[in-house]
Structure formats: structure tokens, C-alpha cells
KEKE-3310 file (N, C-alpha, C; in steps of 0.2 Angstrom, whole numbers, plus 5000, padded with zeros to 4 digits):
npx = (5004:5009:5025:5042:5049:5038:5032:5042:5043:5030:5031:5041:5037:5026:5033:5039:5030:5025:5035:5036:5024:5025:5035:5029:5019:5026:5031:5019:5014:5024:5029:5022:5013:5003:4997:5006:5017:5012:5006:5018:5025:5014:5015:5029:5029:5023:5032:5041:5032:5028:5040:5044:5035:5038:5053:5053:5048:5055:5070:5073:5084:5087:5077:5075:5080:5071:5060:5060:5058:5046:5036:5034:5030:5018:5007:5006:5000:4986:4984:4991:4983:4972:4978:4982:4969:4963:4973:4970:4957:4955:4963:4968:4975:4988:5002:5004:5016:5009:5003:5012:5010:5001:5010:5013:5007:5013:5026:5027:5023:5036:5045:5041:5044:5059:5063:5060:5066:5079:5087:5088:5096:5103:5098:5087:5079:5077:5069:5058:5053:5050:5041:5030:5028:5022:5009:5009:5008:5019:5024:5027:5021:5008:5006:5006:4996:4986:4987:4985:4972:4962:4968:4965:4951:4947:4953:4947:4934:4936:4941:4930:4920:4924:4926:4913:4908:4914:4912:4898:4898:4904:4895:4883:4888:4891:4903:4909:4919:4930:4923:4922:4935:4938:4929:4933:4938:4929:4927:4940:4943:4934:4937:4952:4950:4942:4951:4960:4952:4949:4962:4965:4955:4958:4971:4967:4961:4971:4987:4998:4994:4997:5009:5008:4994:4994:5004:4998:4986:4990:4997:4986:4978:4987:4989:4975:4975:4986:4979:4967:4973:4979:4971:4958:4950:4962:4966:4972:4985:4990:5001:4995:4997:4999:4987:4985:4991:5008:5011:5001:4993:4990:5000:5009:5017:5021:5010:4997:4994:5004:5010:5020:5033:5027:5015:4999:4995:4990:4981:4975:4971:4960:4952:4948:4940:4931:4923:4917:4911:4902:4895:4889:4880:4872:4865:4860:4866:4872:4862:4859:4858:4866:4878:4894:4912:4916:4906:4905:4917:4915:4905:4910:4921:4934:4947:4946:4957:4962:4951:4949:4962:4962:4951:4955:4967:4965:4953:4954:4947:4938:4931:4918:4915:4913:4901:4893:4892:4886:4874:4869:4868:4857:4847:4845:4839:4828:4822:4819:4808:4799:4784:4768:4768:4781:4794:4808:4814:4811:4816:4829:4831:4827:4838:4848:4853:4856:4850:4842:4851:4863:4861:4860:4872:4880:4875:4878:4891:4894:4887:4887:4877:4863:4850:4837:4840:4846:4834:4827:4835:4830)
npy = (4994:5006:5015:5010:5021:5030:5022:5022:5036:5038:5030:5035:5048:5044:5039:5050:5059:5051:5051:5063:5067:5059:5065:5077:5073:5068:5080:5087:5079:5077:5065:5060:5050:5036:5038:5045:5036:5024:5028:5031:5019:5013:5021:5017:5003:5003:5006:4996:4989:4996:4997:4984:4978:4988:4986:4973:4975:4984:4982:4968:4960:4964:4961:4951:4956:4964:4956:4949:4958:4964:4955:4951:4962:4965:4960:4965:4979:4976:4971:4982:4993:4989:4990:5003:5009:5006:5011:5024:5026:5023:5028:5022:5011:5000:4990:4974:4960:4948:4953:4952:4940:4943:4946:4934:4928:4936:4932:4919:4919:4925:4915:4906:4911:4913:4900:4895:4902:4904:4892:4893:4896:4911:4911:4903:4911:4922:4917:4914:4926:4931:4923:4926:4940:4937:4934:4923:4913:4907:4895:4902:4914:4911:4905:4918:4925:4917:4920:4933:4937:4931:4937:4950:4951:4946:4957:4968:4965:4965:4978:4987:4982:4985:5000:5004:4998:5005:5020:5019:5016:5028:5038:5034:5035:5049:5054:5066:5074:5064:5059:5068:5069:5059:5057:5056:5044:5033:5037:5037:5024:5018:5024:5019:5005:5004:5009:4997:4987:4992:4991:4977:4972:4977:4971:4958:4958:4962:4958:4966:4978:4982:4988:5003:5005:5002:5009:5023:5021:5019:5031:5041:5035:5037:5051:5054:5050:5058:5071:5069:5066:5079:5090:5087:5087:5083:5084:5077:5072:5081:5095:5110:5126:5142:5142:5149:5164:5166:5170:5165:5156:5144:5140:5140:5150:5165:5164:5170:5163:5156:5147:5134:5135:5126:5120:5118:5126:5120:5128:5136:5126:5122:5133:5133:5121:5124:5134:5128:5118:5126:5133:5121:5117:5128:5131:5119:5112:5100:5091:5092:5081:5083:5089:5094:5095:5105:5113:5117:5124:5135:5141:5144:5151:5145:5136:5121:5112:5116:5115:5100:5095:5101:5095:5081:5082:5089:5084:5071:5063:5061:5070:5065:5056:5066:5073:5063:5058:5069:5068:5057:5060:5069:5060:5052:5060:5062:5049:5046:5053:5046:5044:5041:5045:5045:5035:5024:5025:5037:5045:5044:5050:5062:5066:5067:5056:5045:5032:5018:5008:5014:5023:5014:5008:5019:5023:5012:5012:5023:5022:5008:4999:4994:5007:5001:4992:5001:5008:4998:4997:5010)
npz = (5000:5005:5000:5006:5011:5014:5024:5034:5036:5042:5054:5060:5063:5071:5082:5086:5091:5101:5110:5113:5119:5129:5137:5139:5148:5158:5162:5165:5176:5185:5188:5199:5210:5206:5192:5184:5184:5179:5167:5159:5159:5151:5139:5134:5132:5119:5111:5105:5099:5089:5081:5077:5067:5058:5055:5050:5038:5032:5035:5036:5041:5053:5060:5070:5081:5087:5088:5099:5111:5106:5104:5117:5124:5116:5121:5134:5135:5138:5152:5157:5155:5161:5176:5176:5174:5187:5196:5193:5197:5209:5223:5233:5227:5226:5218:5219:5224:5218:5208:5197:5191:5180:5170:5165:5153:5143:5144:5142:5128:5124:5128:5118:5106:5108:5109:5097:5086:5091:5087:5074:5057:5050:5037:5038:5046:5039:5028:5036:5039:5025:5023:5032:5028:5017:5022:5030:5044:5057:5071:5083:5081:5079:5092:5099:5093:5099:5112:5113:5108:5117:5128:5127:5125:5139:5148:5142:5146:5160:5163:5159:5166:5179:5178:5176:5189:5197:5194:5197:5210:5215:5211:5217:5230:5232:5231:5226:5222:5220:5209:5199:5195:5188:5178:5165:5162:5157:5144:5138:5139:5131:5118:5117:5118:5106:5096:5097:5093:5079:5074:5075:5067:5054:5054:5052:5040:5031:5035:5033:5036:5049:5049:5047:5053:5066:5073:5070:5077:5091:5093:5091:5103:5114:5113:5116:5129:5136:5134:5141:5155:5157:5155:5160:5176:5187:5201:5212:5206:5197:5198:5202:5193:5198:5206:5217:5226:5229:5242:5249:5263:5259:5252:5262:5266:5274:5282:5292:5303:5308:5299:5291:5277:5263:5268:5277:5292:5307:5314:5303:5296:5305:5305:5293:5293:5302:5296:5284:5290:5298:5286:5280:5290:5293:5281:5277:5266:5266:5263:5251:5237:5226:5230:5229:5230:5223:5222:5236:5237:5229:5235:5248:5247:5248:5242:5232:5235:5247:5256:5255:5259:5272:5279:5277:5284:5297:5302:5300:5291:5275:5262:5258:5270:5279:5275:5275:5288:5293:5287:5292:5306:5305:5299:5310:5320:5312:5311:5325:5326:5318:5308:5302:5290:5285:5280:5281:5269:5265:5274:5271:5258:5261:5268:5260:5253:5240:5238:5247:5250:5250:5260:5272:5271:5274:5287:5295:5295:5302:5314:5318:5317:5306:5302:5304:5315:5324:5328:5335:5346:5352)
capx = (5000:5014:5032:5046:5050:5033:5031:5047:5041:5025:5032:5045:5032:5022:5037:5042:5024:5024:5040:5035:5019:5028:5040:5023:5015:5031:5031:5013:5013:5030:5029:5020:5007:5003:4994:5011:5021:5008:5005:5024:5026:5010:5018:5035:5028:5020:5036:5044:5026:5028:5045:5045:5033:5043:5059:5052:5046:5061:5077:5071:5090:5087:5070:5075:5082:5066:5055:5059:5055:5040:5031:5033:5026:5012:5002:5006:4995:4980:4985:4994:4976:4968:4982:4980:4962:4962:4976:4967:4950:4955:4969:4972:4977:4994:5003:5005:5019:5006:5001:5017:5007:4998:5014:5015:5006:5019:5033:5025:5026:5044:5048:5040:5049:5066:5063:5058:5070:5086:5091:5088:5101:5101:5094:5080:5076:5075:5064:5052:5051:5047:5034:5026:5028:5017:5003:5010:5009:5023:5021:5027:5017:5001:5005:5006:4989:4981:4987:4983:4964:4958:4970:4962:4944:4947:4955:4943:4929:4937:4941:4924:4916:4927:4924:4905:4905:4917:4908:4892:4899:4905:4888:4878:4890:4892:4911:4909:4926:4933:4919:4924:4942:4940:4923:4934:4939:4925:4928:4946:4943:4930:4942:4957:4949:4940:4957:4963:4948:4950:4968:4963:4950:4964:4976:4964:4960:4976:4992:5003:4992:5000:5016:5006:4989:4995:5007:4994:4981:4994:4998:4980:4976:4991:4987:4969:4977:4989:4974:4963:4975:4982:4965:4953:4952:4967:4970:4977:4990:4995:5003:4991:5001:4995:4980:4984:4996:5013:5011:4994:4993:4989:5007:5014:5022:5018:5004:4996:4992:5011:5010:5027:5033:5026:5009:4994:4996:4985:4976:4972:4966:4954:4948:4944:4935:4924:4920:4915:4905:4897:4891:4885:4875:4868:4863:4859:4869:4874:4857:4858:4862:4871:4883:4902:4918:4917:4901:4906:4922:4912:4900:4913:4927:4940:4949:4946:4962:4962:4945:4951:4968:4960:4946:4959:4973:4963:4948:4955:4942:4938:4924:4913:4914:4911:4895:4888:4891:4881:4867:4867:4865:4850:4843:4844:4833:4821:4820:4816:4800:4796:4777:4765:4769:4788:4797:4816:4816:4809:4821:4836:4830:4827:4844:4853:4856:4852:4846:4842:4857:4869:4859:4862:4879:4884:4873:4881:4898:4894:4884:4889:4871:4858:4844:4832:4842:4846:4827:4825:4838:4829)
capy = (5000:5012:5013:5009:5027:5032:5018:5024:5042:5037:5027:5040:5053:5043:5037:5056:5061:5047:5053:5071:5067:5056:5071:5082:5070:5068:5087:5089:5075:5077:5058:5059:5047:5030:5039:5046:5031:5019:5030:5031:5013:5011:5023:5014:4996:5003:5008:4990:4986:5000:4995:4977:4978:4992:4983:4967:4977:4987:4980:4962:4958:4967:4960:4947:4960:4967:4952:4946:4962:4966:4950:4950:4969:4967:4957:4969:4984:4975:4971:4989:4997:4987:4993:5010:5012:5004:5017:5031:5026:5020:5031:5017:5005:4998:4985:4969:4955:4943:4956:4950:4935:4946:4947:4927:4926:4938:4927:4913:4922:4927:4909:4903:4915:4911:4892:4894:4906:4904:4888:4894:4900:4918:4910:4901:4917:4927:4913:4914:4933:4933:4920:4931:4946:4936:4933:4916:4913:4902:4893:4907:4920:4908:4905:4924:4927:4913:4923:4940:4939:4930:4943:4957:4950:4946:4963:4973:4965:4967:4985:4990:4981:4990:5007:5004:4998:5012:5025:5019:5017:5036:5042:5031:5037:5056:5056:5070:5077:5059:5057:5073:5069:5053:5055:5055:5038:5029:5038:5035:5016:5016:5026:5015:4999:5005:5009:4991:4984:4993:4988:4970:4971:4978:4966:4951:4958:4961:4958:4971:4985:4983:4992:5009:5006:5001:5016:5028:5020:5020:5038:5043:5033:5040:5058:5056:5050:5064:5076:5068:5067:5085:5094:5085:5088:5079:5088:5073:5070:5086:5100:5115:5132:5149:5142:5154:5168:5162:5171:5163:5152:5137:5138:5139:5156:5171:5163:5174:5158:5153:5142:5132:5133:5120:5117:5122:5126:5117:5134:5138:5120:5122:5139:5131:5116:5127:5137:5123:5114:5130:5133:5115:5117:5134:5131:5112:5111:5093:5087:5091:5075:5086:5093:5092:5098:5112:5118:5119:5129:5141:5144:5146:5155:5142:5132:5114:5110:5118:5111:5094:5095:5103:5090:5075:5082:5090:5080:5064:5060:5064:5075:5060:5054:5072:5074:5057:5058:5075:5066:5052:5064:5072:5054:5049:5064:5061:5042:5046:5056:5043:5044:5037:5048:5044:5029:5025:5027:5045:5049:5043:5054:5070:5068:5067:5049:5043:5025:5015:5004:5020:5026:5009:5008:5025:5023:5007:5013:5028:5019:5001:4996:4997:5010:4998:4990:5007:5010:4994:4999:5016)
capz = (5000:5005:4999:5012:5013:5017:5030:5038:5038:5046:5060:5064:5065:5077:5088:5089:5094:5107:5115:5115:5123:5136:5140:5142:5153:5164:5165:5169:5182:5188:5189:5205:5210:5201:5186:5181:5180:5176:5160:5157:5156:5146:5133:5132:5129:5113:5105:5102:5094:5082:5078:5074:5061:5053:5054:5047:5031:5027:5037:5039:5044:5060:5063:5075:5088:5090:5089:5106:5116:5103:5105:5124:5127:5114:5127:5141:5136:5140:5159:5158:5155:5168:5181:5174:5177:5195:5199:5192:5199:5216:5225:5237:5224:5226:5216:5225:5221:5214:5201:5192:5187:5174:5165:5164:5145:5139:5146:5137:5121:5124:5128:5111:5101:5109:5108:5089:5081:5092:5083:5066:5055:5047:5031:5039:5049:5033:5025:5039:5038:5019:5023:5035:5024:5012:5026:5033:5052:5060:5076:5089:5079:5080:5099:5101:5092:5102:5118:5113:5108:5124:5134:5125:5128:5145:5150:5140:5151:5167:5163:5157:5172:5185:5177:5177:5195:5202:5193:5200:5217:5217:5210:5223:5237:5233:5232:5219:5221:5216:5203:5195:5194:5184:5174:5158:5162:5153:5136:5136:5138:5125:5113:5117:5116:5099:5092:5098:5089:5073:5073:5074:5061:5050:5053:5050:5033:5028:5041:5032:5039:5055:5048:5048:5056:5074:5075:5070:5082:5097:5094:5093:5108:5118:5112:5120:5136:5138:5133:5148:5161:5159:5154:5165:5183:5191:5207:5216:5203:5194:5202:5198:5194:5199:5209:5223:5226:5232:5249:5253:5267:5256:5250:5268:5266:5277:5285:5299:5309:5309:5294:5288:5270:5260:5271:5280:5299:5311:5316:5297:5293:5309:5304:5286:5294:5306:5291:5281:5295:5299:5281:5279:5296:5293:5275:5276:5260:5266:5262:5243:5234:5221:5233:5227:5234:5219:5225:5242:5236:5226:5241:5255:5244:5249:5236:5233:5238:5254:5259:5255:5264:5279:5281:5277:5289:5303:5305:5300:5287:5268:5261:5258:5276:5283:5272:5277:5295:5294:5285:5298:5312:5303:5298:5317:5322:5309:5313:5332:5325:5312:5308:5297:5283:5284:5280:5282:5262:5264:5278:5268:5253:5263:5271:5254:5251:5234:5238:5253:5251:5252:5267:5276:5272:5278:5294:5297:5296:5308:5321:5319:5316:5303:5304:5308:5321:5328:5330:5339:5352:5356)
cpx = (5005:5022:5036:5048:5044:5031:5036:5046:5035:5026:5037:5042:5029:5026:5039:5036:5024:5029:5040:5029:5021:5031:5034:5020:5020:5031:5025:5012:5018:5031:5027:5014:5007:5001:5001:5016:5018:5008:5012:5026:5021:5012:5025:5033:5025:5026:5040:5038:5026:5035:5047:5041:5035:5049:5058:5050:5051:5068:5075:5078:5091:5081:5071:5077:5076:5060:5053:5057:5048:5035:5031:5028:5019:5006:5001:5001:4989:4980:4987:4987:4972:4971:4980:4973:4961:4966:4974:4961:4950:4962:4972:4975:4984:4997:5005:5010:5016:5003:5006:5014:5003:5002:5016:5013:5011:5025:5032:5026:5031:5047:5047:5045:5057:5066:5063:5064:5078:5091:5092:5094:5098:5096:5088:5076:5073:5069:5058:5050:5048:5042:5029:5023:5021:5010:5003:5009:5013:5020:5021:5022:5009:5000:5003:4999:4985:4980:4984:4975:4961:4961:4966:4954:4943:4948:4950:4936:4930:4938:4935:4920:4918:4925:4917:4904:4909:4913:4901:4892:4900:4899:4884:4881:4892:4899:4912:4916:4930:4930:4922:4931:4943:4934:4926:4936:4936:4927:4934:4946:4939:4935:4948:4955:4945:4945:4960:4959:4948:4957:4967:4960:4955:4969:4974:4963:4966:4983:4997:5000:4995:5006:5013:5000:4990:4999:5002:4988:4983:4994:4992:4977:4980:4990:4980:4971:4980:4983:4970:4968:4979:4976:4960:4955:4956:4970:4973:4983:4994:4995:5000:4996:4997:4988:4980:4990:5001:5014:5005:4995:4993:4996:5012:5018:5018:5011:5003:4994:4998:5012:5017:5027:5031:5019:5006:4995:4989:4978:4972:4968:4960:4949:4944:4938:4930:4920:4915:4908:4899:4892:4886:4879:4870:4864:4859:4861:4870:4868:4855:4862:4867:4878:4890:4906:4919:4912:4903:4912:4919:4907:4905:4920:4933:4941:4947:4950:4963:4957:4947:4956:4966:4956:4952:4964:4969:4957:4949:4950:4942:4931:4919:4911:4911:4904:4891:4887:4886:4874:4865:4865:4858:4845:4841:4838:4827:4818:4817:4809:4797:4788:4774:4765:4776:4790:4804:4818:4815:4814:4828:4836:4830:4834:4849:4855:4851:4848:4847:4848:4862:4868:4861:4869:4883:4881:4876:4888:4898:4891:4884:4883:4867:4853:4839:4834:4844:4841:4825:4829:4835:4823)
cpy = (5007:5010:5013:5016:5031:5028:5021:5031:5042:5034:5032:5046:5050:5041:5045:5060:5057:5049:5060:5070:5063:5062:5075:5079:5070:5075:5089:5085:5075:5070:5056:5056:5041:5032:5040:5040:5025:5021:5030:5024:5011:5015:5019:5007:4998:5004:5002:4987:4989:4997:4989:4976:4982:4989:4977:4969:4980:4986:4973:4959:4959:4965:4956:4951:4963:4963:4950:4951:4963:4961:4949:4956:4970:4964:4961:4975:4983:4975:4978:4994:4995:4989:5001:5013:5010:5010:5023:5031:5024:5022:5026:5011:5004:4991:4980:4964:4950:4946:4954:4944:4937:4946:4939:4926:4929:4935:4922:4914:4922:4920:4904:4906:4913:4903:4890:4896:4905:4898:4889:4898:4907:4915:4908:4906:4921:4923:4915:4922:4935:4929:4924:4937:4944:4934:4927:4917:4907:4901:4899:4913:4918:4907:4912:4927:4924:4917:4929:4941:4937:4935:4949:4957:4950:4953:4968:4972:4967:4974:4989:4988:4984:4997:5008:5003:5004:5018:5025:5020:5025:5039:5041:5035:5045:5058:5061:5072:5072:5058:5062:5072:5063:5051:5054:5049:5032:5030:5037:5028:5015:5017:5021:5008:4998:5004:5002:4986:4984:4991:4981:4968:4972:4973:4959:4952:4959:4963:4963:4977:4987:4988:4999:5011:5006:5008:5022:5027:5021:5027:5042:5042:5037:5047:5060:5055:5055:5070:5075:5069:5075:5090:5093:5087:5083:5082:5084:5071:5076:5092:5107:5121:5138:5147:5146:5157:5164:5164:5170:5158:5144:5134:5138:5144:5162:5170:5167:5168:5153:5147:5140:5131:5127:5117:5120:5122:5123:5123:5136:5133:5120:5128:5137:5126:5119:5132:5133:5120:5119:5131:5128:5115:5122:5133:5124:5109:5103:5088:5087:5085:5077:5089:5090:5097:5105:5115:5121:5124:5135:5145:5148:5151:5152:5137:5124:5110:5110:5115:5104:5092:5096:5097:5084:5076:5083:5086:5073:5060:5063:5067:5070:5058:5060:5073:5068:5057:5064:5072:5060:5055:5066:5066:5051:5053:5063:5053:5041:5048:5052:5042:5040:5039:5048:5037:5029:5027:5034:5048:5049:5049:5061:5071:5067:5062:5047:5037:5023:5011:5009:5022:5020:5009:5013:5025:5018:5008:5019:5025:5012:4996:4999:5003:5007:4994:4995:5009:5004:4994:5005:5014)
cpz = (4999:5003:5006:5015:5016:5024:5036:5040:5044:5053:5064:5067:5072:5083:5091:5093:5101:5112:5117:5120:5130:5140:5142:5148:5159:5168:5169:5176:5187:5192:5196:5206:5204:5194:5182:5178:5177:5168:5156:5154:5150:5139:5131:5130:5122:5108:5101:5098:5089:5078:5074:5068:5054:5050:5049:5039:5027:5029:5040:5043:5051:5063:5070:5082:5091:5091:5096:5111:5113:5106:5112:5126:5123:5116:5133:5141:5138:5148:5162:5159:5160:5174:5181:5177:5183:5198:5198:5196:5207:5219:5230:5234:5224:5222:5220:5220:5217:5208:5196:5189:5181:5168:5162:5156:5142:5139:5141:5130:5120:5124:5121:5106:5102:5107:5100:5085:5085:5089:5076:5063:5052:5040:5032:5042:5043:5028:5028:5039:5032:5019:5027:5032:5019:5014:5030:5041:5054:5066:5082:5087:5080:5088:5102:5101:5097:5110:5119:5112:5114:5129:5133:5127:5135:5149:5149:5145:5158:5168:5164:5163:5178:5184:5178:5184:5199:5201:5196:5207:5219:5215:5215:5230:5238:5234:5226:5218:5217:5209:5197:5191:5188:5180:5167:5156:5156:5145:5134:5135:5133:5119:5112:5115:5108:5094:5091:5092:5081:5071:5071:5068:5054:5047:5051:5043:5029:5034:5039:5035:5045:5056:5049:5052:5065:5076:5075:5076:5089:5098:5095:5100:5114:5119:5117:5128:5139:5139:5140:5154:5163:5160:5158:5172:5187:5196:5211:5213:5200:5198:5198:5199:5195:5202:5214:5223:5230:5240:5253:5258:5265:5253:5256:5269:5269:5280:5292:5304:5310:5305:5292:5281:5268:5263:5275:5288:5302:5312:5309:5295:5298:5307:5297:5288:5298:5300:5286:5284:5296:5293:5280:5284:5296:5287:5274:5269:5259:5265:5254:5240:5229:5224:5230:5231:5229:5221:5230:5241:5233:5231:5247:5253:5245:5243:5238:5236:5245:5258:5260:5260:5271:5282:5282:5283:5296:5307:5304:5296:5280:5268:5262:5265:5280:5282:5275:5284:5297:5292:5289:5303:5310:5302:5305:5321:5319:5311:5320:5331:5319:5313:5302:5290:5282:5284:5280:5274:5262:5267:5274:5262:5255:5266:5266:5251:5245:5235:5245:5254:5254:5258:5272:5277:5276:5286:5298:5299:5302:5314:5322:5319:5310:5304:5307:5315:5327:5332:5335:5346:5356:5360)
residu = (MET:PHE:SER:ASP:LEU:THR:LEU:ILE:LEU:ILE:ASN:VAL:ILE:CYS:ILE:PHE:PHE:LEU:ILE:THR:MET:LEU:ILE:VAL:LEU:ALA:ALA:ALA:THR:ARG:MET:LYS:GLY:ALA:VAL:GLY:TRP:THR:ALA:ALA:ILE:PHE:PHE:LEU:ILE:HIS:ILE:PRO:ILE:ILE:LEU:VAL:SER:LEU:ILE:ARG:GLU:VAL:ALA:PRO:GLU:TYR:TRP:LEU:TYR:PHE:ALA:TYR:PRO:ALA:TYR:THR:VAL:ASP:ILE:LEU:PRO:TYR:PRO:ALA:ILE:TRP:PHE:PHE:THR:ARG:SER:ARG:MET:ASP:LYS:SER:PHE:ARG:LEU:ARG:PRO:ARG:ASP:LEU:LEU:HIS:ALA:VAL:PRO:ALA:LEU:VAL:SER:LEU:ALA:ALA:HIS:ILE:LEU:TYR:TYR:ALA:PRO:LEU:SER:ALA:ASP:ARG:VAL:GLN:ALA:GLU:ILE:GLU:TRP:MET:GLN:ALA:GLY:GLY:LYS:ASN:LEU:PRO:LEU:THR:ILE:ASN:ASN:ILE:ILE:VAL:HIS:PRO:THR:PHE:ILE:VAL:TYR:THR:ALA:LEU:THR:ILE:ARG:TYR:VAL:TYR:LYS:ARG:MET:LYS:TYR:LEU:ARG:ASP:ASN:PHE:SER:ASP:SER:ASP:TYR:ILE:GLU:ILE:ARG:TRP:MET:PRO:ARG:PHE:ILE:ALA:VAL:TYR:PHE:SER:LEU:VAL:PHE:ILE:SER:ALA:VAL:GLY:TYR:THR:ILE:ASP:PRO:ASN:THR:ASN:VAL:TRP:LEU:ILE:PRO:VAL:ALA:ASN:THR:VAL:GLY:MET:ALA:TYR:LEU:VAL:TYR:CYS:VAL:ILE:PHE:HIS:SER:THR:THR:ALA:TYR:ILE:ASN:ARG:ILE:GLY:GLU:ALA:PRO:SER:ASN:SER:PRO:GLU:ARG:GLY:GLU:LEU:SER:PRO:PHE:GLY:GLY:VAL:ARG:GLY:GLY:LEU:SER:GLN:ALA:TYR:MET:LYS:GLU:ILE:CYS:ASP:ARG:VAL:ILE:ASN:TYR:LEU:THR:THR:THR:GLY:ALA:TYR:THR:ASN:PRO:ALA:LEU:SER:LEU:SER:MET:LEU:SER:ALA:GLU:THR:GLY:ILE:THR:ASN:LYS:ASN:ILE:SER:ARG:SER:ILE:ASN:SER:TYR:LEU:LYS:LYS:ASN:PHE:PHE:ASP:LEU:ILE:ASN:GLU:MET:ARG:VAL:GLU:LYS:ALA:LYS:GLU:ALA:LEU:CYS:SER:LEU:GLY:ASP:ASN:HIS:THR:ILE:ASP:SER:VAL:ALA:HIS:GLU:CYS:GLY:PHE:HIS:SER:ARG:ALA:THR:PHE:PHE:SER:ALA:PHE:LYS:LYS:ALA:GLU:GLY:LYS:THR:PRO:THR:GLN:TRP:LEU:GLN:LYS:LYS)
# end
């Protein structure tokens, strides 16, 4: 379809953009938090995949040097997107030693290639390459394809299921600050797996399309990832520049409460918590099911960052827990005067809970028993 020069140009441009976007991502995240490192790894594993098909077409004598790493890492993007999704949507997520088992399919593919190609002479390897260029599939490539396709299906299903459950959990439990930060994830997952599917269809129709289609698809997917990470709400991972004057207490300098450079003083955090709780109590805003950290920031004039940091550090709880505790206290008052016109479900709704299940979960967390059990003890 394309000349060798055109294929080289397409691949060089794609690799250049991938490296550029990796640098931009590293600068934006400063490689802080799981998202920075996971995304960087996600980028790097795509480069050998791009190179191996190009080398096979334009410089087959060097192909074997790229085949071993490429046919190992071409399986890794799927567990990588799974771990990236979990690290982005769950701030408590940490890799464990047993998670290395997800690399076993890639190692099986690597072993198949080494055992098959290592004993072959250079002429035999060249013959194998020419056969694959003509559309043939030898044993290691067949094994690789057998592994890749089920891996793609399994991790696609796992990732989509996890995103759906996590988004539903955040919506139901009103952790709006977390929800706002990751609401772009379903779109990214849809874009990424759509591009993988398009690449797979193109490869099925004509295996030689992977020389240009895979690099282009990878570049588009990675560009969208960088856009999402940088331009969407990522307060937990990206250092915001210019959010506040450098001499403000939130930067820890010249604080009238004795703040120390780089952090908030206890007195300043106490003042913020008092203002937030006073606003929530006097206005009853905590009963608003749509209440978010951004809304609270706009009403109180305190930045999201300072509200979140103060609640976490001074009250030793998160925004979600604070709101739910206030809702539970109001629910307890309402339950004590439960009449014929009120039910537990209506009390839950009036206090700002979306569902009965969410109400029961928050109530049990705060009181150690369900609303029904709590009423029986009264």
C-alpha cells in the first residue's frame, strides 16, 4: 500500500509524537502518583510494537533483535490498561507481588519465540520473515495470536466492568470530588479499546496494515490519554500552577496563623473546617444530593485543594465521610420522630442519600448498626 520511505516516515512521526507526549506527561504530573508512572510504562511498551513491524518490512535482517521484546510487550498493554484504570480510579490501589502473574502470558510468548528462532540459521530466519510478509503465520506467531486475542477480551471485560462499578459507586456515594476527577475514564477506555479493535480488524483483513495502522492507532490513543490526564480534573495528581498567590497560607508562606513553608498550619486548617461545617450546618447544604467539593468551594470561597487537605489532615476523614456523617445525624433525628407519613426510604432521601442501600451503608459505618437495628435499640 505504501512505499518503504512512506512507512518509515509514518513510524518516525508516530514515535516522535509518542516520545513528545511522554515528556509532556512527565512534566505535567512530575511523575508523582501512580498515574504518572503507569502512563509512562503504558507509553513505553508501545514503542517496540511499532518498531517490529516496520523493521520486518524495511530492514528484515535486523528484525529478530526487535521480535523478542515486541512479541513480549504486545500482550502487556491489556493488563497495563487494567492497572492504569485501577490506579486512576482508586487512590488506595497499590501493586502487589502477585500482580506480576499478569505478565505470565507475555513471558509464554517470549519463550515460544526464543525456543523457535534461537536454533535457526540466518537464512532460515530470513525465509520465515518472507513467509510472514506474504501473510503466513508460523508457530510462535500463532501462539502469540492465541494468547493476544483472549487476553484482549478478558482485560476489556474486566476494565469495562470495573469502570462501570466504580463510577456507579462514586455516584451512589456522592464522592463528587473523586467522581469529577475520573469522569473522563469511560471515554478514554472506549476510545482505546475501539482503536485496538480497529487495528485487529485491519490486521485480519491484511496483516501488512499493522506496519502503519498500529502506530497511528497507538499515537491517537496516547494523545487522547495525555489530553485527558492534563486537561481534565486531576487535582490529586497534577501540580496546579497559579492556583493561589505564592504568599497565601495554602502555599505555607507568610501565614498569619504561623504556617510553615510547604503546608497548612493546624490553626488555618481548623479555621477552614469550622467555616465549612458552619456553612453546611446553617444552610443544610449537606442534604443536597448533588453537593460536590467544587460547589462547596464556590460557596465558601475556599479552594478545593484547601478544603480537601484540611478535612483530611485536621478532621482525619475525607469529604465524603464528613458529609455522610452529617446526613446520618440528621437521619437519626428524623428516625426518632418517624410517623405514618415517613418511611426509612423517605428519611434517606430527605437527608441527601440517593438510595436505601447507600443510606444503610453510611449509617452502619457511623453507628455500627443499620437504621432498623438502631431503631429497635431506642
